[in-house]
N, C-alpha and C positions, 0 to 999 in steps of 0.2 A: 611541819614540812609545807613550804609555800606551794601554791598552785603551779607557778612557773617551773619550780624545781621538779614537781611531780610529773608535769608534762614532759620535761626533758628526760627524766629517768625512764618514763614509758617509751619515749622515742628511742633511747639507747637500747632498751630491752627488745623492742620491735626490730631494730637493725640487727642485733645479735641473732635473733630468731631467724631472720631472713638469711643471714650469712650461713648459719648452721644448715638450714634447709637447702641452700645452694650447694654446699659441700656434699650433702647427701645425694643431690641429683647428679653431681659430677662423678662421685665414686660408686654410686649404686648402694643398695641396702647391704647391711652387714649379713654375714652368713646365717642362714636359718636351717631348720631341718630340710633335708633334700626334697621332701614332698610332704603334702598334708598327712598328718598321722592317720594311718588306717584304723579301722575298727578293731576291737579286741579279737583275740582268737575265738573266744566263746561266741561272740556275735558273728564272726566269719563262718563258724561251723553252722550256726542257725541259718544264715543267709544261704550257704551252700546247699543245705538240705531242701531249700525251697526252690532252687533253680531247676528249670526244665532240662532234662537230659535228652539230647537230640544229636543225630549224625550231622557233621558239618558239611556245608555245601558252598564251594567257592565259585560257582557259576557266575560269570559276569563281573568278577572283581577287577577293579582298577584303583590304584592309589589316588588317582586324580578325582575319584568320587568322594574323597574326604578332603575338602579344602583345608589346608593346614598352614601354619605359621602366618596367621592373619595379624593385622595390627591390633595391639592391645592398648597402648597408650602412647600418644605422641608419635615418635618415629620407631618405637619399640614393637617388634613382632613377638610371637609366642616363644620362639627359640631364644631370643635375646632376653626376654623376661625371665625365663627359667634359668638361663646362665647367670643372671644377676641374683636371682633368688638362691641358687644353690652354691654360689661361689663365695670366696672370702676376699675382701679388698678389691672388688671388681671395679675397674675404671672403664668407662665407655666414652666413645667419641660422639660427635654431634649427630651421627646417624644411628646411634645406640649400639654399635658394634663394640664388643668387649676388646679392649686393647691390652689389658693386663688383668691379673688376678690369679687365684689359686682355686682349683676344684678337686674335691675328693670323690672318687667314683665308688659308691658303696657296693656295687656288684663284685668288684675285684680288688678293692683296697688300694688302687693306684691314685696318685696325686699328679695333677697336670697344671701347668702354668700358661698354656696356650689354648684358647677357646677352640681352635681348629682340631684339637685332639679329642674333642667331646662331641657326642651325638646327644640329641634329646630323644630318649626312648619313650615310645608309647608303651607303657607297661603292659596293657592289653593291646597287642598289635592291631593295626587297622585291618589287615587281612583276617585276623582271628575274629574281630568284631563282625566283619562282613559274613564270615562263615556261620556265625552264631546268632544272626538276627538283623544286623545292620543293613543287609541288602534290601530290607523292606522299609528302611527309614527315608525321610526326606533329606535332601542335600543339607538343609540348615541344621538338622539334628546330627548328621555325620560331621559337619563342620564343628559343632559344639563339642562333640566327642574328641575330635582330633586336636582341639585346642583347650581342653578342660584343665584349668588351673585350680579348680576347687576340690575335685576328687584326687586321690593319690594315683594319677594316671601319667604324669609327665615328670621325667627325671633326667638330669645330666649325668651321663656315664661315659666311660672309655669307648671311643668310636668303634674299634674293632671287636669289642665285647658285644656291643649292640648289634653289629653286623653279623656276628656269629649266632646270636639269638635269633635274628630274623623274625619269622612269624610263628615261632614255636610256642606251644603252651606248656604249662608245668609238668605235663606227662613226659616231656623230652628235654626241657630246659628250665633250670633255676639258677640263680647266681652262684658262682663258684665259691664266693665267700659265705661260708655256712652261717655266720652270725646274722646275715641279712635275709636268709631264706624265709623266716617266719614273717618278717615285715612284708616281703614280696608277695607271699601267697595271701596274706590278709588283704593287701591292697588289691590283688587280682580279683578276689571274690567280691570285695566291696564295689569295684567298678562294674563287674558283670551284673551284680545285683541291682545297682542303681540304674543301669541302662537296660535291665530286663533281657540280658543276653543268656543264651543257653550254654550248657557245657556238654562235651561228649563224655562217654563212659570212662575212657582212660584218663581224661583230664580230671574228672570228678574224683576218681580213685586216688590219683596223685595228690590232689589238694587235700583230701581227707587224711592221707598219710602224713603229709607235711604239717597240717594243722594239729594233728594229734601230738606232735612234738613241740608245739608252741606253748 
């Protein structure tokens, strides 16, 4: 193979690579697991046993104390990043808003084709975090919690399901789709453990009961 031909071939390969990358940026990533895989049930049970049990205190709570939907990359904020991660064939415009795609909500088993039908759920709600230790955090730590893409904390779900959940913990609310309950409680415990948040007695009992069935 001549040096000239080799250089031309490398140039064509580079152009193709750039084209593929450009298409990926236009259409967003292919669908992945809805959130980072939580720890195993055995690990969750171990984590839960080590969490402090304490009465919740909501004194002074405001959602504004948790800066959320910050810019993650380019024009994409946290909400838009999760929508691209959790969806299938997601297309975004120049401002990173999803203009089309398909999203499966694991809480209730519904599928949506409009981003407006989805909320990004804080699996451990912001108010719940405040009640169980985040009131003592710095604003920067509360911001990190509210935009955490590394732990299993953010997930795209049906909007009215998320609104019905509100700030409830697993003592009073778990997903209606029973096949997802184990994933949900494992994720809940992992997030609480990572952020050193407490649990109340009813919450701990409910988590123990659900984890026993995982």
